[in-house]
N, CA, C and O atoms as a GROMACS GRO file, in nm:
protein
  304
    1MET      N    1   9.554  13.230  10.052
    1MET     CA    2   9.415  13.268  10.041
    1MET      C    3   9.329  13.148  10.073
    1MET      O    4   9.361  13.035  10.036
    2ASN      N    5   9.219  13.172  10.142
    2ASN     CA    6   9.128  13.066  10.184
    2ASN      C    7   9.012  13.050  10.087
    2ASN      O    8   8.974  13.144  10.017
    3LYS      N    9   8.958  12.930  10.086
    3LYS     CA   10   8.827  12.909  10.026
    3LYS      C   11   8.727  12.946  10.134
    3LYS      O   12   8.761  12.950  10.252
    4PHE      N   13   8.604  12.974  10.095
    4PHE     CA   14   8.504  13.017  10.192
    4PHE      C   15   8.484  12.913  10.302
    4PHE      O   16   8.460  12.950  10.418
    5ASN      N   17   8.493  12.786  10.268
    5ASN     CA   18   8.473  12.681  10.369
    5ASN      C   19   8.596  12.659  10.457
    5ASN      O   20   8.594  12.572  10.544
    6GLU      N   21   8.702  12.735  10.437
    6GLU     CA   22   8.824  12.722  10.516
    6GLU      C   23   8.841  12.834  10.619
    6GLU      O   24   8.933  12.829  10.700
    7ILE      N   25   8.754  12.934  10.617
    7ILE     CA   26   8.765  13.043  10.713
    7ILE      C   27   8.658  13.021  10.821
    7ILE      O   28   8.545  12.984  10.792
    8THR      N   29   8.696  13.044  10.945
    8THR     CA   30   8.605  13.016  11.055
    8THR      C   31   8.526  13.140  11.094
    8THR      O   32   8.563  13.253  11.062
    9LEU      N   33   8.416  13.117  11.162
    9LEU     CA   34   8.336  13.227  11.214
    9LEU      C   35   8.420  13.311  11.310
    9LEU      O   36   8.408  13.433  11.311
   10SER      N   37   8.502  13.246  11.387
   10SER     CA   38   8.591  13.317  11.480
   10SER      C   39   8.685  13.411  11.404
   10SER      O   40   8.707  13.524  11.447
   11GLU      N   41   8.738  13.365  11.293
   11GLU     CA   42   8.826  13.450  11.212
   11GLU      C   43   8.749  13.568  11.154
   11GLU      O   44   8.800  13.680  11.148
   12LEU      N   45   8.627  13.543  11.109
   12LEU     CA   46   8.545  13.650  11.054
   12LEU      C   47   8.510  13.755  11.158
   12LEU      O   48   8.495  13.873  11.126
   13MET      N   49   8.496  13.712  11.283
   13MET     CA   50   8.461  13.804  11.390
   13MET      C   51   8.583  13.873  11.448
   13MET      O   52   8.570  13.969  11.525
   14GLY      N   53   8.701  13.827  11.414
   14GLY     CA   54   8.824  13.874  11.477
   14GLY      C   55   8.880  14.005  11.424
   14GLY      O   56   8.963  14.066  11.489
   15GLU      N   57   8.835  14.048  11.307
   15GLU     CA   58   8.886  14.173  11.252
   15GLU      C   59   8.783  14.230  11.156
   15GLU      O   60   8.680  14.169  11.130
   16GLU      N   61   8.813  14.346  11.104
   16GLU     CA   62   8.721  14.412  11.012
   16GLU      C   63   8.750  14.366  10.869
   16GLU      O   64   8.866  14.356  10.828
   17PHE      N   65   8.645  14.339  10.796
   17PHE     CA   66   8.657  14.290  10.659
   17PHE      C   67   8.575  14.376  10.565
   17PHE      O   68   8.474  14.434  10.605
   18ASP      N   69   8.618  14.382  10.442
   18ASP     CA   70   8.538  14.438  10.333
   18ASP      C   71   8.487  14.319  10.253
   18ASP      O   72   8.561  14.224  10.226
   19VAL      N   73   8.361  14.325  10.214
   19VAL     CA   74   8.299  14.216  10.140
   19VAL      C   75   8.252  14.269  10.005
   19VAL      O   76   8.189  14.375   9.997
   20TRP      N   77   8.283  14.195   9.903
   20TRP     CA   78   8.243  14.231   9.768
   20TRP      C   79   8.166  14.115   9.707
   20TRP      O   80   8.214  14.001   9.707
   21VAL      N   81   8.048  14.143   9.656
   21VAL     CA   82   7.967  14.042   9.588
   21VAL      C   83   7.933  14.097   9.450
   21VAL      O   84   7.881  14.209   9.437
   22THR      N   85   7.962  14.019   9.349
   22THR     CA   86   7.927  14.057   9.212
   22THR      C   87   7.864  13.938   9.142
   22THR      O   88   7.882  13.823   9.182
   23ARG      N   89   7.790  13.968   9.038
   23ARG     CA   90   7.731  13.863   8.956
   23ARG      C   91   7.841  13.803   8.869
   23ARG      O   92   7.917  13.877   8.806
   24ASN      N   93   7.848  13.672   8.865
   24ASN     CA   94   7.943  13.604   8.778
   24ASN      C   95   7.881  13.593   8.639
   24ASN      O   96   7.766  13.552   8.626
   25LYS      N   97   7.956  13.630   8.536
   25LYS     CA   98   7.902  13.629   8.399
   25LYS      C   99   7.862  13.490   8.354
   25LYS      O  100   7.771  13.475   8.273
   26SER      N  101   7.930  13.387   8.405
   26SER     CA  102   7.901  13.250   8.363
   26SER      C  103   7.795  13.184   8.450
   26SER      O  104   7.705  13.116   8.400
   27PHE      N  105   7.807  13.204   8.584
   27PHE     CA  106   7.715  13.135   8.675
   27PHE      C  107   7.723  13.194   8.815
   27PHE      O  108   7.833  13.215   8.867
   28GLY      N  109   7.612  13.220   8.875
   28GLY     CA  110   7.606  13.254   9.016
   28GLY      C  111   7.669  13.387   9.052
   28GLY      O  112   7.652  13.488   8.984
   29PHE      N  113   7.744  13.384   9.161
   29PHE     CA  114   7.802  13.505   9.218
   29PHE      C  115   7.951  13.484   9.246
   29PHE      O  116   7.996  13.371   9.266
   30ASP      N  117   8.024  13.594   9.247
   30ASP     CA  118   8.162  13.594   9.294
   30ASP      C  119   8.162  13.663   9.430
   30ASP      O  120   8.095  13.764   9.448
   31LEU      N  121   8.238  13.610   9.524
   31LEU     CA  122   8.246  13.662   9.659
   31LEU      C  123   8.393  13.684   9.694
   31LEU      O  124   8.474  13.592   9.683
   32GLN      N  125   8.425  13.805   9.734
   32GLN     CA  126   8.561  13.836   9.776
   32GLN      C  127   8.555  13.902   9.913
   32GLN      O  128   8.474  13.991   9.936
   33ILE      N  129   8.642  13.856  10.003
   33ILE     CA  130   8.653  13.914  10.137
   33ILE      C  131   8.797  13.958  10.156
   33ILE      O  132   8.890  13.878  10.144
   34ASP      N  133   8.813  14.087  10.187
   34ASP     CA  134   8.946  14.145  10.210
   34ASP      C  135   8.960  14.180  10.357
   34ASP      O  136   8.865  14.226  10.420
   35ASP      N  137   9.080  14.158  10.412
   35ASP     CA  138   9.103  14.193  10.552
   35ASP      C  139   9.129  14.342  10.567
   35ASP      O  140   9.128  14.416  10.468
   36GLU      N  141   9.152  14.386  10.690
   36GLU     CA  142   9.169  14.529  10.716
   36GLU      C  143   9.295  14.588  10.653
   36GLU      O  144   9.311  14.710  10.647
   37ASN      N  145   9.384  14.501  10.607
   37ASN     CA  146   9.506  14.546  10.538
   37ASN      C  147   9.490  14.547  10.386
   37ASN      O  148   9.584  14.577  10.313
   38GLY      N  149   9.370  14.513  10.339
   38GLY     CA  150   9.345  14.509  10.196
   38GLY      C  151   9.384  14.380  10.129
   38GLY      O  152   9.376  14.368  10.006
   39GLN      N  153   9.428  14.282  10.207
   39GLN     CA  154   9.466  14.151  10.152
   39GLN      C  155   9.340  14.066  10.132
   39GLN      O  156   9.256  14.058  10.222
   40THR      N  157   9.327  14.003  10.019
   40THR     CA  158   9.214  13.916   9.993
   40THR      C  159   9.234  13.786  10.070
   40THR      O  160   9.334  13.717  10.053
   41VAL      N  161   9.137  13.753  10.154
   41VAL     CA  162   9.145  13.630  10.233
   41VAL      C  163   9.052  13.522  10.179
   41VAL      O  164   9.074  13.404  10.203
   42VAL      N  165   8.948  13.562  10.107
   42VAL     CA  166   8.857  13.467  10.042
   42VAL      C  167   8.826  13.522   9.904
   42VAL      O  168   8.793  13.639   9.888
   43ASP      N  169   8.836  13.436   9.804
   43ASP     CA  170   8.802  13.474   9.667
   43ASP      C  171   8.734  13.353   9.602
   43ASP      O  172   8.799  13.263   9.551
   44GLU      N  173   8.602  13.355   9.605
   44GLU     CA  174   8.522  13.244   9.550
   44GLU      C  175   8.455  13.290   9.422
   44GLU      O  176   8.393  13.396   9.419
   45LYS      N  177   8.468  13.212   9.319
   45LYS     CA  178   8.407  13.242   9.190
   45LYS      C  179   8.294  13.143   9.162
   45LYS      O  180   8.307  13.024   9.190
   46GLY      N  181   8.186  13.193   9.106
   46GLY     CA  182   8.076  13.106   9.063
   46GLY      C  183   8.004  13.036   9.177
   46GLY      O  184   7.972  12.918   9.166
   47VAL      N  185   7.978  13.108   9.286
   47VAL     CA  186   7.904  13.050   9.398
   47VAL      C  187   7.758  13.032   9.355
   47VAL      O  188   7.697  13.122   9.297
   48HIS      N  189   7.704  12.915   9.385
   48HIS     CA  190   7.567  12.883   9.346
   48HIS      C  191   7.469  12.985   9.404
   48HIS      O  192   7.482  13.023   9.520
   49PRO      N  193   7.372  13.030   9.324
   49PRO     CA  194   7.275  13.129   9.373
   49PRO      C  195   7.200  13.084   9.499
   49PRO      O  196   7.172  13.166   9.586
   50TYR      N  197   7.168  12.955   9.510
   50TYR     CA  198   7.098  12.907   9.630
   50TYR      C  199   7.188  12.918   9.754
   50TYR      O  200   7.140  12.952   9.862
   51ALA      N  201   7.316  12.891   9.736
   51ALA     CA  202   7.410  12.903   9.848
   51ALA      C  203   7.421  13.049   9.892
   51ALA      O  204   7.424  13.078  10.012
   52MET      N  205   7.427  13.140   9.797
   52MET     CA  206   7.436  13.283   9.831
   52MET      C  207   7.309  13.330   9.899
   52MET      O  208   7.316  13.406   9.996
   53GLU      N  209   7.194  13.286   9.852
   53GLU     CA  210   7.067  13.324   9.915
   53GLU      C  211   7.059  13.272  10.057
   53GLU      O  212   7.013  13.342  10.147
   54SER      N  213   7.103  13.149  10.077
   54SER     CA  214   7.103  13.090  10.210
   54SER      C  215   7.194  13.168  10.304
   54SER      O  216   7.158  13.194  10.419
   55TYR      N  217   7.312  13.204  10.257
   55TYR     CA  218   7.406  13.280  10.338
   55TYR      C  219   7.352  13.420  10.368
   55TYR      O  220   7.362  13.468  10.481
   56ALA      N  221   7.294  13.485  10.267
   56ALA     CA  222   7.236  13.618  10.287
   56ALA      C  223   7.121  13.612  10.388
   56ALA      O  224   7.108  13.701  10.471
   57ASP      N  225   7.040  13.508  10.380
   57ASP     CA  226   6.929  13.492  10.474
   57ASP      C  227   6.981  13.474  10.616
   57ASP      O  228   6.927  13.532  10.710
   58MET      N  229   7.086  13.394  10.633
   58MET     CA  230   7.145  13.375  10.765
   58MET      C  231   7.198  13.507  10.819
   58MET      O  232   7.182  13.538  10.937
   59CYS      N  233   7.262  13.586  10.733
   59CYS     CA  234   7.315  13.717  10.775
   59CYS      C  235   7.202  13.811  10.816
   59CYS      O  236   7.216  13.884  10.914
   60ARG      N  237   7.091  13.810  10.742
   60ARG     CA  238   6.976  13.894  10.778
   60ARG      C  239   6.921  13.854  10.914
   60ARG      O  240   6.890  13.940  10.996
   61ARG      N  241   6.908  13.724  10.938
   61ARG     CA  242   6.857  13.678  11.068
   61ARG      C  243   6.953  13.714  11.180
   61ARG      O  244   6.909  13.754  11.288
   62PHE      N  245   7.083  13.700  11.156
   62PHE     CA  246   7.181  13.740  11.255
   62PHE      C  247   7.164  13.887  11.290
   62PHE      O  248   7.159  13.923  11.408
   63LEU      N  249   7.156  13.973  11.189
   63LEU     CA  250   7.141  14.116  11.213
   63LEU      C  251   7.011  14.149  11.284
   63LEU      O  252   7.008  14.237  11.370
   64HIS      N  253   6.904  14.080  11.250
   64HIS     CA  254   6.775  14.102  11.318
   64HIS      C  255   6.789  14.078  11.468
   64HIS      O  256   6.751  14.162  11.549
   65PHE      N  257   6.843  13.964  11.505
   65PHE     CA  258   6.854  13.930  11.647
   65PHE      C  259   6.962  14.012  11.717
   65PHE      O  260   6.947  14.046  11.834
   66TYR      N  261   7.069  14.044  11.648
   66TYR     CA  262   7.173  14.129  11.706
   66TYR      C  263   7.116  14.267  11.739
   66TYR      O  264   7.139  14.320  11.847
   67ASP      N  265   7.042  14.324  11.644
   67ASP     CA  266   6.979  14.455  11.667
   67ASP      C  267   6.876  14.448  11.779
   67ASP      O  268   6.865  14.540  11.860
   68LYS      N  269   6.801  14.340  11.784
   68LYS     CA  270   6.699  14.322  11.888
   68LYS      C  271   6.763  14.318  12.027
   68LYS      O  272   6.715  14.384  12.119
   69VAL      N  273   6.870  14.241  12.042
   69VAL     CA  274   6.939  14.231  12.171
   69VAL      C  275   6.999  14.366  12.210
   69VAL      O  276   6.989  14.406  12.326
   70ASN      N  277   7.060  14.435  12.115
   70ASN     CA  278   7.117  14.567  12.146
   70ASN      C  279   7.010  14.667  12.184
   70ASN      O  280   7.033  14.750  12.272
   71ALA      N  281   6.894  14.663  12.120
   71ALA     CA  282   6.784  14.754  12.156
   71ALA      C  283   6.735  14.725  12.298
   71ALA      O  284   6.702  14.818  12.372
   72GLN      N  285   6.730  14.598  12.336
   72GLN     CA  286   6.689  14.562  12.473
   72GLN      C  287   6.791  14.612  12.574
   72GLN      O  288   6.753  14.654  12.683
   73LEU      N  289   6.919  14.607  12.540
   73LEU     CA  290   7.023  14.656  12.632
   73LEU      C  291   7.013  14.807  12.651
   73LEU      O  292   7.040  14.857  12.760
   74GLU      N  293   6.976  14.879  12.545
   74GLU     CA  294   6.963  15.024  12.555
   74GLU      C  295   6.847  15.065  12.644
   74GLU      O  296   6.853  15.168  12.711
   75VAL      N  297   6.741  14.984  12.645
   75VAL     CA  298   6.625  15.014  12.726
   75VAL      C  299   6.653  14.985  12.873
   75VAL      O  300   6.602  15.055  12.961
   76ALA      N  301   6.731  14.885  12.900
   76ALA     CA  302   6.760  14.842  13.038
   76ALA      C  303   6.845  14.939  13.114
   76ALA      O  304   6.877  14.916  13.230
   0.00000   0.00000   0.00000
């Protein structure tokens, strides 16, 4: 199993994943990423709230621009 900083963007893009985010009772968030076979590949406990917000913001920006590019391709 990997730590979040041990998995690459290429690996994340290479297959389908399920992502689970829950509030950690002690601190921050827990993040679990399972591969398409149901195997947990990342299991991080107590991720700092600022780190999670930063990651969520990056994901939102990625989706914004991804959707924008796809909409332009549909028009063309």
